[in-house]
C-alpha positions as CSV (number, residue, x, y, z in Angstrom):
1,M,11.3,-17.3,9.3
2,D,8.3,-16.5,7.2
3,F,7.5,-13.0,6.0
4,V,4.2,-11.5,5.0
5,T,3.4,-8.4,3.1
6,L,0.3,-6.6,4.2
7,A,-1.8,-3.7,2.9
8,C,-4.7,-2.1,4.8
9,L,-7.2,0.5,3.7
10,Y,-8.8,2.7,6.3
11,L,-11.7,5.1,5.5
12,R,-11.7,8.3,7.6
13,S,-14.7,10.5,7.5
14,V,-15.7,13.8,9.1
15,N,-19.4,14.5,9.6
16,Q,-21.1,18.0,9.6
17,Q,-20.5,18.3,13.4
18,G,-16.8,17.7,12.9
19,E,-16.8,14.3,14.5
20,V,-14.1,12.0,12.9
21,T,-14.8,8.3,12.3
22,T,-12.1,5.9,11.1
23,K,-12.9,2.3,10.0
24,L,-10.9,-0.5,8.5
25,L,-12.2,-0.8,4.9
26,C,-10.3,-3.8,3.6
27,S,-6.9,-5.5,3.7
28,K,-4.8,-7.9,1.6
29,S,-1.9,-10.0,2.7
30,R,0.5,-12.4,1.0
31,V,3.1,-14.8,2.4
32,A,6.6,-14.2,0.9
33,P,7.5,-16.7,-1.9
34,V,9.5,-19.8,-1.0
35,K,12.5,-18.6,-3.1
36,K,14.8,-16.2,-1.4
37,V,13.7,-12.6,-1.7
38,T,15.5,-9.7,-0.1
39,L,13.7,-7.8,2.7
40,P,13.9,-4.5,0.7
41,K,12.1,-6.2,-2.2
42,L,9.5,-7.6,0.1
43,E,8.9,-4.2,1.6
44,L,8.6,-2.7,-2.0
45,C,6.1,-5.5,-2.8
46,G,4.0,-4.4,0.2
47,A,4.0,-0.8,-1.0
48,L,3.0,-2.0,-4.5
49,R,0.2,-4.2,-3.0
50,L,-1.1,-1.1,-1.1
51,A,-1.1,1.0,-4.3
52,Q,-2.9,-1.8,-6.3
53,L,-5.5,-2.2,-3.5
54,V,-6.2,1.5,-3.5
55,Q,-6.5,1.5,-7.3
56,K,-9.1,-1.3,-7.3
57,T,-11.0,-0.3,-4.2
58,V,-11.5,3.5,-4.4
59,P,-13.4,3.6,-7.7
60,A,-15.9,1.1,-6.3
61,L,-16.7,3.3,-3.2
62,N,-18.8,5.9,-5.1
63,L,-17.7,8.5,-2.5
64,K,-16.3,12.0,-2.8
65,I,-12.7,11.5,-1.6
66,D,-10.8,14.6,-0.8
67,R,-7.4,13.0,-0.4
68,I,-5.7,9.7,-0.4
69,L,-2.6,9.0,1.7
70,L,-0.4,5.9,1.3
71,R,1.9,5.2,4.2
72,T,4.8,2.8,4.9
73,D,7.1,2.5,7.8
74,S,9.9,1.2,5.5
75,T,12.7,3.8,5.1
76,I,14.1,1.6,2.3
77,V,10.9,1.9,0.3
78,L,10.7,5.6,0.9
79,S,14.2,6.2,-0.3
80,W,13.6,3.9,-3.4
81,L,10.4,5.8,-4.2
82,A,12.3,9.1,-4.0
83,E,14.9,7.8,-6.4
84,N,12.2,6.5,-8.8
85,I,14.7,4.8,-11.2
86,C,14.8,1.6,-9.1
87,C,11.0,1.4,-8.8
88,Q,10.5,1.7,-12.6
89,Q,12.8,-1.2,-13.2
90,F,11.2,-3.2,-10.4
91,L,7.7,-2.6,-11.8
92,R,8.8,-3.5,-15.3
93,F,9.9,-6.9,-14.0
94,K,6.9,-7.3,-11.7
95,N,4.3,-7.0,-14.6
């Protein structure tokens, strides 16, 4: 079975009349490496890909951005991010 990590950026705007518009801004995907990688690590790679995509894309927009939300449906990633220690070690090996 092949796994893919995916990150998507959506831009949500509210006009002066209060009408909300949401558009897909960009996305990035990557097929998991051939070597065996655990599912939690793949999910963490997806969260990292999202953070990197935001870091590269947002400055290029030249828009006033009130807030940025990063979301994942992975409870594993959420718990690892809450612990922080595991993520620091992962990011050290990733770079």
